[in-house]
TORDO-83633 format. One record per residue (C-alpha): residue in three letters; x, y, z. Coordinates in pm, whole numbers, plus 50000, padded with zeros to 5 digits. Example, Ala and Ser with C-alpha at 12.3 -4.5 7.8 and 13.67 -1.06 7.14 Angstrom:
BEGIN
ALA512304955050780/SER513674989450714/
***
This chain:
BEGIN
MET500095000250044/ILE501195033949969/PHE500335060850198/THR500165096550099/GLN499655132050252/LEU498805150249903/ALA494565165749927/ILE494005149949605/PRO490845158549550/VAL488715127249508/MET485795119949298/THR482485102949504/ARG479075095049344/LEU476805107049637/ARG472965105149543/GLN470775129749713/PRO470145117350042/GLU473645114050090/ARG474845149549937/ARG471775165150160/VAL473765152050482/LEU477125165450403/ASP475265202150283/THR473655197650677/LEU477265195350789/VAL478065225250593/ALA475305248750708/ALA475565234951062/GLY479815250851037/VAL481025218151095/ALA482365214950778/ARG483805241950525/SER482835219050260/ARG481365190350084/SER485135172650093/ASP485735183550428/ALA482535168150598/LEU483245138050373/ALA486505136650530/TRP484735141450932/CYS482125118550805/VAL484855092050723/ARG486735102551013/LEU483365097551265/VAL482835061151115/GLY486855048851197/SER486875062051533/ASN483125046451627/GLU483365009251431/GLU487325006051489/ALA486954970951626/TRP484634964151275/ILE486994979751060/SER489964956651225/SER488244928651157/LEU487344936350785/ARG491354944550764/VAL491984910350850/ALA489374890450676/LEU490454912550338/GLY494344895550402/ALA492764861650435/VAL491244870050095/ASP494864883549997/GLU496844848650063/VAL494174830649919/ARG494694848749619/LYS497674838349635/ALA497164807149681/GLY495134801449385/PRO495864795049068/SER497824819048872/ALA495944834648507/
***
């Protein structure tokens, strides 16, 4: 994996209800922009669901191992 500190815009495809959530966070002053609001949401999920995300990472590691052990294409 490559980690970077660059702040590069990422294209997201959000439906109207998700955009309304971000716009509410912006309107309330929680975030300066939709981008900041999305980052705030990601941090919130990351901190509140840390155990689940850790389990998910372990499972993904197992998937990688199974892929490596499988037939080569």
